[in-house]
N, C-alpha and C positions, 0 to 999 in steps of 0.2 A: 048643859048638854049631858045626857045620860051616857052611861058606859055602853049601852046597846047602840045608841045612835052614833057614837064614835066608832064602834066596830063596823057598823054598816057603812059609814063614810069611808073608812080605811079600805074596806073591801071594794068599794066602787073606785077608789083611787088606784088600787092595785090592778083591778080589771082594766081600767083605762090605760094604765102604763103597759100592761101586757099587749093589749090591742095595738097601741101605738108602736111598740117594739116590733110586733109582727108586721105591721104595715110598712115600717121603715126597712124591712128586709132582715131583721134580726131573727131569723128562723131558728130551726133546730141546729145543734152543733154537729160538726163533722164527726163521723165514726172512725175516721182515720187520723193518726197523729202526725201527718205530714202534708205538704202542699203538693198540688199536681205537678209542679215544676220539678219535684224531686223523684218523679216516677219515670222509669225508662219504658216500661210496658205493663199492661194489666191483662191478666187472663181471667175471664169470667166463665164459670161453670154452672150448669143447670141440669137438674134431673129430678124425676119422681122415683124412678128405679135406677140405682147406681150403675147397673150394667148397661143402661141406655143413656149415659151422661153425654153432654155436648159441651164444647168449649168454643169461646170466641176470644181472639187475641186482638188487643188494641194497642197501637204504637203511635198513632197520630196525636200530637199534643192537644189538639182541640177536643178530640174524643176522650182522651185520658182525663181532661178537665171536666167533661160531661159526666164521666163515671164518678169522679171524686165529688162533684157537686150533688150527684144523685144519692150519695151516701151521707146525707145529713138527716139525722133522726134522733129523737129522744130515746135514750136507753137507760134502763135502771136495773140494779141487781135483781136477781131472781127473787124472792120466791113468788111465783104465780102458779096457779093450778096448771098442771100439764097432763090433763086427762084426755088428750087427743092422740090420734095416730094417723099416719099418712101425711100427705102434703108434699109440696115441692121443696127442693133445696137449691139455693142459689149461693154460689161461693165466688170470692174474689181473691186473686193472688196478685199482689203488687210487687214488681221487681224495681227496687229503688236504685238510684244512681250511686249510692254508697256500697252496693253489692249485697244488701240484705233483702229479705222478702218479708212481706206482711200479709197474713191471711185473715179474711173475714168470712164467716159462714152464717148464712141466714136460712133458717128452716121454718117453713110455714107451720102454724099461723103466726108465731111471734118470737121464736128462740133465736138468740144472737150469740155467736162466739167470735172473739177477736184474739189475735196473737197477744199474749201477755195479760189477758183479762179473764175474769171468771165469767161463767154463763150469765147472760143478761136477757132482758125482755124488751121488745119494741113493738109498737102497734103499727109501725110503718111497713108497708109491703116493699121490701127491697128487691123483690123479683121484677119490679117494673124497670129497674136499671138494666137487667138482662133483656127484657122485651124491647126497650127503647134503643138498645145498642145496634147500630146498623152493620156491624162486622159479621161476616159469614160464620156460621157455626159448623163445627166438624165433630165427629164422634171422638170420644176420649176414653181411654181405658180406666176401669174402676180404680186401679191402684195409683193412678195419677191425680186423683181428686185431693183437694186440700183437706187436711185433718188437723184438729187442734186437740191436744190432750191436756187436761187440767192437772 
């Protein structure tokens, strides 16, 4: 067996393992370092223009679980080109049972900020979590939006 054929064989084995893992439900990891049971409530924020931001508040444990499950995505440290401007921002503020808060900010098309983490990149549209959340939205003041400073 040549070196090339061994590499081809190993690449097929790796591809098969990844497909099997995906089909068995081993998808992308959660972007939050806690379980849904540890969350008292979640506030979801969405805006294109910060002065026109809206907020949804979720307290129902089933809906909190849906939000947490929706935040599964592959993320990696920057550097990717960031030659874009505009786009929507969707943010999540989790109020945990231990009294702490955890913020996650997703800015289209792919920038991700999390409490305690450096800027990251994801190709997953996290805005879909906002769109799928059935809670009513209300206007929110610009100074109430989650921010993360590195």
